[in-house]
C-alpha positions in Angstrom: 41.7 14.1 -7.1 42.1 14.6 -10.8 40.2 17.1 -13.1 37.9 14.4 -14.5 36.9 13.3 -11.1 36.3 16.9 -10.0 34.2 17.5 -13.1 32.0 14.4 -12.3 31.5 15.5 -8.8 30.6 19.0 -9.9 28.1 17.8 -12.5 26.5 15.5 -9.9 26.3 18.5 -7.5 24.6 20.7 -10.1 22.0 18.0 -10.7 21.6 17.5 -6.9 21.2 21.2 -6.4 18.4 21.5 -9.0 16.7 18.6 -7.3 16.8 20.4 -4.0 15.4 23.6 -5.7 12.5 21.6 -7.1 11.8 19.9 -3.8 11.9 22.9 -1.6 10.5 25.4 -4.1 7.7 23.1 -5.3 6.6 22.2 -1.8 6.6 25.8 -0.5 5.0 27.2 -3.6 2.2 24.6 -3.3 1.5 25.9 0.2 0.5 29.3 -1.2 -1.0 28.3 -4.5 -4.3 26.4 -3.9 -5.6 25.8 -7.4 -5.8 22.0 -7.8 -4.3 21.8 -11.3 -1.4 24.0 -10.3 -0.7 21.9 -7.2 -0.8 18.7 -9.3 1.8 20.1 -11.7 3.9 21.1 -8.6 3.4 17.6 -7.4 5.0 16.2 -10.5 7.9 18.7 -10.3 8.4 17.9 -6.6 8.3 14.2 -7.1 10.8 14.5 -9.9 13.0 16.6 -7.5 12.8 13.9 -4.8 13.8 11.3 -7.4 16.6 13.4 -8.6 17.8 13.9 -5.1 17.8 10.2 -4.4 19.5 9.3 -7.7 22.2 12.0 -7.6 22.9 11.3 -3.9 23.5 7.7 -4.7 25.7 8.7 -7.6 28.0 10.6 -5.2 28.6 7.3 -3.4 29.0 5.3 -6.5 31.5 7.8 -8.0 33.6 7.6 -4.8 33.4 3.8 -4.9 34.5 3.8 -8.5 37.6 5.9 -7.9 38.6 4.6 -4.5 37.0 1.1 -4.4 35.3 1.9 -1.1 32.5 4.1 0.1 33.4 7.5 1.6 34.6 7.4 5.2 32.4 10.0 6.9 31.9 10.9 10.6 29.1 9.8 12.8 27.3 13.2 12.5 27.6 13.0 8.7 26.2 9.4 8.8 23.2 10.6 10.8 22.7 13.5 8.4 22.9 11.1 5.4 20.4 8.8 7.0 18.0 11.7 7.6 18.3 12.8 4.0 17.6 9.3 2.8 14.6 9.0 5.0 13.3 12.4 3.9 13.7 11.5 0.2 12.0 8.1 0.7 9.1 9.6 2.6 8.9 12.5 0.1 8.7 10.1 -2.9 6.0 8.0 -1.2 4.1 11.1 -0.1 4.1 12.7 -3.5 3.4 9.4 -5.4 0.4 8.9 -3.2 -0.8 12.4 -3.7 -0.5 12.2 -7.5 -2.2 8.8 -7.5 -5.1 9.5 -5.2 -5.0 13.2 -4.3 -7.8 14.2 -6.6 -10.2 12.5 -4.2 -8.8 14.2 -1.1 -10.3 17.1 0.8 -8.5 20.5 0.6 -7.3 20.1 4.2 -5.7 16.7 3.4 -4.0 18.2 0.3 -2.7 21.1 2.3 -1.3 18.6 4.9 0.6 16.8 2.1 2.3 20.1 1.2 3.1 21.0 4.8 4.6 17.5 5.2 6.6 17.8 1.9 7.9 21.2 2.9 9.0 19.9 6.3 10.8 17.0 4.7 12.4 19.2 2.1 13.7 21.8 4.6 14.9 18.9 6.9 16.8 17.3 4.0 18.3 20.6 2.9 19.4 21.3 6.5 20.9 17.8 6.8 22.8 18.4 3.6 24.8 21.1 5.4 25.8 18.8 8.2 26.6 16.0 5.8 28.9 18.4 3.8 30.7 19.9 6.7 31.0 16.8 8.9 32.2 14.5 6.1 
């Protein structure tokens, strides 16, 4: 792997890490901060984090394909972990988009449930990332 390729992977990883911080931090913070306007801002931040996770994750694969003309050859455990991460990101995006679109009409208990769900998805995706990294 040459220096340019290493630099590209490092930049993608930085973006991916900041997306993870936004997803996990935003979700967990919204569990303890109950003011609706604050939660809405955290909803935007968390949705942007999920979108960043999805885009940067795909960029890892595209970069490998660009350099090697094939997708990465990863183990079965890594494939499961990647699938879990992709499912978490997809559900997180849908969940937060629905919350931002319609959440103002929801009861406090429903909104709290959204943030519990987002937190579970975020922690699951972050945990899966470790398995993806070390079993690739």
